[in-house]
C-alpha positions as CSV (number, residue, x, y, z in Angstrom):
1,M,-24.9,5.2,3.8
2,S,-27.4,4.1,6.4
3,I,-27.1,0.8,8.3
4,L,-30.1,-0.5,6.3
5,Q,-28.4,0.3,3.0
6,L,-25.2,-1.4,4.2
7,W,-27.2,-4.5,5.2
8,K,-29.0,-4.5,1.8
9,N,-25.6,-4.3,0.0
10,R,-23.6,-6.6,2.3
11,N,-23.2,-9.4,-0.2
12,Q,-21.8,-7.0,-2.9
13,I,-19.5,-5.3,-0.3
14,L,-18.2,-8.6,0.9
15,E,-17.7,-9.8,-2.7
16,G,-15.7,-6.6,-3.6
17,I,-13.5,-7.1,-0.6
18,K,-13.0,-10.8,-1.4
19,N,-12.2,-10.2,-5.0
20,S,-9.7,-7.5,-4.1
21,I,-7.9,-9.9,-1.9
22,F,-8.2,-13.2,-3.9
23,K,-7.6,-11.9,-7.4
24,K,-8.7,-13.7,-10.5
25,E,-7.6,-12.4,-13.9
26,D,-11.0,-12.2,-15.5
27,I,-12.4,-10.1,-12.6
28,E,-9.2,-8.0,-12.6
29,E,-9.8,-7.3,-16.3
30,V,-13.3,-6.1,-15.6
31,A,-12.1,-4.0,-12.6
32,R,-9.3,-2.4,-14.7
33,E,-11.8,-1.4,-17.5
34,R,-14.2,0.0,-15.0
35,M,-11.6,1.9,-13.0
36,A,-10.3,3.4,-16.3
37,I,-13.8,4.8,-16.9
38,C,-14.0,6.1,-13.4
39,E,-10.6,7.7,-13.6
40,K,-11.7,9.7,-16.7
41,N,-14.1,11.4,-14.2
42,E,-16.6,12.4,-16.9
43,C,-19.4,12.0,-14.4
44,G,-17.8,14.2,-11.7
45,S,-18.1,11.5,-9.0
46,Y,-14.5,10.2,-8.9
47,D,-13.5,11.3,-5.4
48,T,-9.8,11.1,-4.6
49,K,-10.2,13.0,-1.3
50,G,-12.8,10.8,0.3
51,E,-15.3,13.7,0.8
52,G,-18.2,11.7,-0.5
53,C,-17.4,8.2,0.6
54,A,-20.3,6.4,2.2
55,M,-18.4,5.5,5.4
56,P,-16.0,7.7,7.2
57,G,-12.4,6.4,7.0
58,I,-12.8,4.7,3.6
59,Q,-9.6,5.0,1.7
60,P,-10.3,6.9,-1.5
61,P,-10.9,6.8,-4.4
62,C,-14.6,6.3,-4.0
63,C,-17.7,7.2,-6.0
64,N,-18.8,10.5,-4.5
65,K,-22.3,10.2,-3.1
66,L,-22.5,14.0,-2.8
67,T,-22.5,14.2,-6.6
68,G,-25.0,11.3,-7.2
69,G,-22.5,8.4,-6.9
70,C,-23.0,5.4,-4.6
71,G,-20.3,6.3,-2.1
72,C,-18.5,3.0,-2.6
73,K,-14.8,2.4,-2.4
74,L,-14.0,2.0,-6.1
75,S,-11.3,-0.7,-5.7
76,F,-14.1,-2.9,-4.2
77,A,-17.1,-1.7,-6.4
78,T,-15.3,-2.3,-9.7
79,R,-14.7,-5.9,-8.7
80,V,-18.4,-6.8,-8.1
81,L,-19.7,-8.5,-11.2
82,A,-23.4,-7.8,-10.4
83,K,-22.8,-4.0,-9.7
84,E,-23.4,-1.3,-12.2
85,C,-22.3,2.3,-12.1
86,P,-25.0,4.4,-10.5
87,K,-24.6,6.9,-13.3
88,G,-24.6,4.3,-16.1
89,Y,-21.0,4.5,-17.2
90,W,-20.5,0.8,-16.9
91,N,-22.9,-2.1,-16.6
92,A,-23.2,-5.2,-14.4
93,V,-21.5,-8.2,-16.1
94,M,-24.2,-10.5,-14.7
95,S,-27.3,-10.3,-12.5
96,E,-27.1,-11.0,-8.8
97,E,-29.1,-14.2,-9.5
98,E,-26.7,-15.3,-12.2
99,E,-23.8,-14.5,-9.9
100,D,-25.3,-16.6,-7.1
101,L,-25.8,-19.5,-9.4
102,F,-22.3,-19.2,-10.8
103,K,-20.9,-19.2,-7.2
104,S,-22.9,-22.2,-6.2
105,K,-21.7,-24.2,-9.2
106,I,-18.1,-23.3,-8.5
107,A,-18.5,-24.3,-4.8
108,G,-20.1,-27.6,-5.8
109,Q,-17.2,-28.7,-8.0
């Protein structure tokens, strides 16, 4: 993954990290469902060795970029509500705009 791609996806990366640390049951449910799909490995991109992770040193499993995946660490990617599987196996729960609005309303309470 290039620096430009990292910068473009920084909000989703940070959200995935935050949601993996500060767990909320609704997000965990989404993450479990998504991870179960990934673990079936029907798409061939579930990487337990880390060979196709976007950044060196990422702890697998990741979505193997060498087989058409995004290269993301799956424990983070599955917790981003606005992210969808690059191969179409699971969809975004909400758009990035909806997610931003949702976060701003929560912060305003």
